[in-house]
C-alpha positions, 0 to 999 in steps of 0.5 A: 190797269195800274188806275184801275188798282188804284180806284179799287184800293181807294174804294177798299179803304173807303168801305173799311174807313166807313164800316169801322166808324158805322160799328164803333160809333153808336154808344152801348154798353161798352163804349159807356164801360170805356168812358167809365173806366178812362175816367176813375183810372187813366187816359193810359188804361183807356187807351189800351182798353179803347185799342181792345175795342178795336183790335175784336171789330178788326178781327171780326172784320178780318173774319168778315172779309175772308169768311164770306157766305158762309159765315152768318150760317156758322155763327146763327147756332151760337149768337143765343149764348155769346149774347147771354154771355155778353150781358153777363159779363156787361151787368157783371162790369156794372156791379163792380164799378158801382162796388169800387165807387162805393168802396172809394167813396166810403174811404175818408182819406184822399185816394191817391191816382194809383189807389183807383187804378184797378186794373193793368193795361194789358187787362183793360185791353184784355178784358174789352177785348172779350167783351166786344169779341161775345157781341155776334151783331159786329161779325154779321155787320161786317159780313153784310157789308162785304157780301153787299160790296162784292163786285167779283166771285173772289176779291184780291187780296190787298182789296180784303187787307185794305178794308180790315185795316182801314176798319181797325183804324176808324173804330181805333180812332173813335174809341180812343177817342171816347178814351180822351173824353172820359180822362177829361171827364175824370180831370172835372171830377174831384170830388168824392161825391160826384165821382161816385154818382156818376159811377152810378150813373154809369153802372145803371146805364150798362146794366139796362143797354145790356138788359136792352141788348138780351129782349132785342135779342129774344 
């Protein structure tokens, strides 16, 4: 009996890790914004933003694990409004990033690191948490995985907890890796022109990905 319980927990752990990496690894608009945000601010800001994304993934994994088959039908009526809100928020971030980059480029004096930090760690965390929570695809993804892997009518609470924590840990590790890459990118961009070009490219990519997300949903 103890061996069976251990194998169930291990299976839930592996499933959670795979699910977390599966939803986190594809590079989309949020990941692009995370890297760009860290590059123009600091690793501390990027780390808080990364944890915001991971928290959203963990919350959706929790909802999916506890919601079961009633989850997907319940979210269907609000999918379109959520997608529109997500697209508008991403485009707003892209515009804000481009405007900030142009403003910095026009300044003749060199800006200090403090001047380049437009938001606090808490705001970075809450901002990325909110944007990620607007994506209904995440909860449907986790719901499909949970429903497809259920072998009993009532999964054990420990099994659910392990799955959710593993999904959060996997997402957090990947998002923090992206933030670290953004910090390294920021160190290499010492010139004002290089920072401007990178920021404009990032804003363009975020906008394109947001529009693609909307078109795919129509």
